[in-house]
GUKE-227380 format. One record per residue (C-alpha): x, y, z. Coordinates in pm, whole numbers, plus 50000, padded with zeros to 5 digits. Each point is the difference from the previous one (the first is absolute). Layout:
% GUKE-227380
SITE    c1    c2    c3
SITE     X     Y     Z
...
This chain:
% GUKE-227380
SITE    c1    c2    c3
SITE 50006 49991 50009
SITE 50273 50237 50094
SITE 50194 49906 49680
SITE 49719 50114 49788
SITE 49958 50303 50157
SITE 50364 50087 49988
SITE 50002 49922 49603
SITE 49686 50200 49951
SITE 50160 50316 50184
SITE 50301 49959 49788
SITE 49811 49982 49693
SITE 49798 50300 50091
SITE 50332 50196 50063
SITE 50153 49924 49695
SITE 49688 50084 49813
SITE 49991 50338 50175
SITE 50368 50076 49923
SITE 49934 49931 49634
SITE 49702 50230 49981
SITE 50188 50262 50187
SITE 50288 49970 49751
SITE 49749 50026 49679
SITE 49745 50248 50092
SITE 50038 50347 49880
SITE 50113 50258 50260
SITE 49716 50262 50082
SITE 50201 50273 49848
SITE 50023 49839 49661
SITE 49616 49870 49957
SITE 49923 50336 49798
SITE 50297 49971 49752
SITE 49877 49886 49665
SITE 50066 49620 49932
SITE 50184 49867 49666
SITE 49879 49656 49905
SITE 50269 49734 50038
SITE 49792 49759 49792
SITE 50008 50240 49697
SITE 50359 50016 50025
SITE 50056 49624 50008
SITE 49742 49982 49713
SITE 50195 50223 49783
SITE 50322 49827 50065
SITE 49873 49689 49898
SITE 49814 50115 49672
SITE 50318 50151 49890
SITE 49891 50391 50053
SITE 50323 50235 49989
SITE 50092 50211 50270
SITE 49859 50318 49852
SITE 49635 49860 49997
SITE 50055 49891 50364
SITE 50115 50350 50086
SITE 49689 50158 49841
SITE 49767 49812 50230
SITE 50212 50108 50307
SITE 50077 50351 49891
SITE 49615 50127 50008
SITE 50003 49918 50372
SITE 50348 50119 50085
SITE 49981 50341 49807
SITE 49636 50042 50181
SITE 50118 49917 50349
SITE 50350 50016 49991
SITE 50025 49663 50191
SITE 49851 49655 49968
SITE 50019 49645 50159
SITE 49985 49661 49855
SITE 49761 49771 50128
SITE 50202 49660 49998
SITE 49690 49806 50102
SITE 49643 50002 49836
SITE 49858 50159 50324
SITE 50099 50296 50218
SITE 49941 49968 50367
């Protein structure tokens, strides 16, 4: 019984630490996101760097800053 409780506590602690390392900090939640999936798709389809830059340029020129969503969700 205590072994199971210890394992569940350890798993919960590890999951919490992973969540803390992956979540977006409060100060950066309003920064516009650049899509990581669009970047990966353009790399695999053979799109040149000039076309990839055009997609990012609009956000960067308007806001001056951008962040890349590595995962499919933003926490």
